[in-house]
C-alpha positions, 0 to 999 in steps of 0.5 A, a space after each residue: 200385765 202382772 207376774 202371773 199373766 207373764 208366767 202363763 205365757 212363759 209356760 206355753 213356751 219352750 225357752 227364753 230368747 233375748 237375741 234374734 240371732 239365736 231364736 229357738 222355735 216356740 221361744 219367749 222373746 224378751 226385748 231387752 235394751 242396752 247402751 247400743 241395742 234396743 230389743 223392741 226393734 226386733 220383736 216382730 222379727 223374733 215372732 217371724 223367726 219362730 218365737 211364740 210370744 214377745 214382751 216389749 216395753 215400747 207400746 208402738 212395737 206391741 203391734 201383733 197379737 203375740 207381742 205384749 207390752 210391759 213397762 220394763 222388759 228387764 224388770 219383767 224378766 227378773 220378776 218372771 224368774 223370781 216367780 218361777 224360782 219360788 215354784 221349787 223347794 230345792 237348794 239354791 246355792 249362791 256364789 260370789 267373791 272377788 276372785 275364783 267364783 267362776 272356777 269354784 262354781 264349775 268345781 261345785 257343779 262337777 261334784 254335785 253332778 255326780 249325784 244330782 240333776 243340777 242347773 248352774 250358771 253357764 260361763 260367767 253369765 252372772 249379772 242382772 240378766 244372766 241370773 234370771 236366765 239361769 233360774 228359768 232353766 230350773 225344771 221339775 227334774 232339777 234337784 240343786 241350782 248353783 247360781 254365780 253372782 257378779 257385781 261391780 257396784 254396791 247393792 248389786 248382790 242384794 238385788 241378785 239375791 232378791 231375784 234368786 232367793 238362795 238358801 245357801 251361800 258362798 263367798 270365795 274371797 274379798 279383794 281389790 277389784 272394781 274399785 271404780 264402782 265400789 269406791 274402796 275395799 270396804 265397799 267391796 266387802 260390804 257388797 259381797 257380804 250383802 249375800 250374808 245379810 240376805 241369808 240371815 233374813 231367810 234362815 239360810 246357811 253359808 259355806 265359809 273358809 275360816 282361814 279368811 279373817 275378813 269373811 269370819 268377821 262378817 258372818 255374824 250368827 249365820 249357821 255355817 259349814 266351814 272349810 280351811 286348814 284347821 283340822 276342826 273344820 267340816 272339811 280340812 285341806 293341807 299340803 297344797 303344791 303346784 308345779 304347775 298343777 295343784 295337788 293337795 290332801 283333804 279329809 272330813 271332820 268325821 273321818 281322819 283318813 287323808 285323801 290325795 287329790 291331783 287337779 288340772 288347776 294351776 296355782 296354790 291360789 286354787 286351794 281354797 276353791 277346791 276345798 269349797 267344792 269338796 265341802 259342799 260335796 260332802 255336805 250334800 252327801 256326795 261320796 269321797 271317790 266321786 268328789 275326787 274324781 270330779 275335781 281331778 277331771 275338771 279342766 279349766 277353759 276360757 283363759 282362766 289359768 289354762 296351760 296351753 302347749 303351743 308348737 313353740 312355747 308353754 303358755 299359762 293363760 290367765 287373761 280373763 280377769 285381773 285385779 291387784 289381788 289376783 295379779 299378786 297370787 298369779 305372779 307369786 305362783 309363777 315365780 315359784 314355778 320350776 321352769 326354765 326361760 320364764 317370760 312375763 306378759 302382763 297387761 293393765 288391771 282395769 276399773 281401779 279408779 283413783 287407785 289405778 296408778 299406785 296399784 300398777 306401780 306396786 305390781 311393776 316393782 314386784 316384777 322388777 324385784 323378781 328374777 324374771 328379766 324378760 318382761 312385756 307390759 301392755 296397756 296405757 297405765 303400765 306404759 305411763 308408770 314404766 320408765 320404758 327402759 327396764 321392760 318392753 311396753 306396748 300400748 295395746 294388743 295390736 302393738 304386741 301382736 305385731 311385735 311377736 309376729 316379727 320377733 317370735 318367742 320359742 322354748 319359753 314358759 310364759 305367763 299371760 295375765 291381764 284384765 279381759 279388756 286388754 285382750 291378751 288371749 289373742 297372743 295365743 295365736 302367735 306364741 
């Protein structure tokens, strides 16, 4: 089957499904494969549960008049989404970066929703499957699409751009993450800026934080809209303060009046994320009052810099992701926070490859030199590099959960920070 044939099937369906546990009536089931699953096995089940059509890539499962064979179901999904995206002449804003891309995407979406019908990436569904599924949500009422793009190896952003065909782009920042897949910080930089190279070929525009020297050095001759602390920028911010919630002042190049903005975001590291959302809002002519209202009302979820007041403690939960860059800024923010009885619960940073031990040692020493004395470290790497005397160490989430059940903390301000694979978010159940 070619793209047009598949697209004609898609137009007869109400939505796309890839999981038979969540089949919608009159959906189009795509039989994807993974390391531990094979969607082909469930194609007939999908039809029986209400899917109108199904695509499979193993011929023996194309045993129903409504089940169609393609060589590769994932490729078919990606080609279908690109074909669909090409039907719409609308702004498509691609967002990537090492840290802050999901928060920035959510802030931008909140701002643009004040004026436009938008489609945006749900959660962090930002990979080679999530991007196509988001694109397929675009319909004739959509005015702007905001597409988050994640990557853990070189070439991935280029691939996602070739699917989504953005005409605007934003890179939040570049930092040490997924070094195991990228090979080096230079590998991270080259991969993230694949977006810039794509936009160069499509006469696109970028939104850029001109305070970021790495990104400035990679924009080449791309048309850009800038934000940052320089008063000559399209949007300028100043006086970021966080105790614990971020406040700042901002203005546009065309208007010298400063606007005060008080957010529900924790940490000065969110300053650039907020400015990015303001910049894009102003560019797309959302008025100042609506921008301030949208950002001030945004409350983070999914363990991303969330403040949770339990019955016993105040928790700052940032356990969705961690790398040396995000860990350092989270610690700096917590060190500066005005609070009594501070406690650190820090877990391993994953996917750092050969740099893992040294990066964990740097974080260990940073904590050691701070004035916070009640510290709990979780994960094999921290256990290996710690002397097991200065701080309490635990191999995994099970061990530390057991400890706190028997030794509860009370009246503490606690930072919980780790890679998602350490599962420190489970500590909210006992703290």
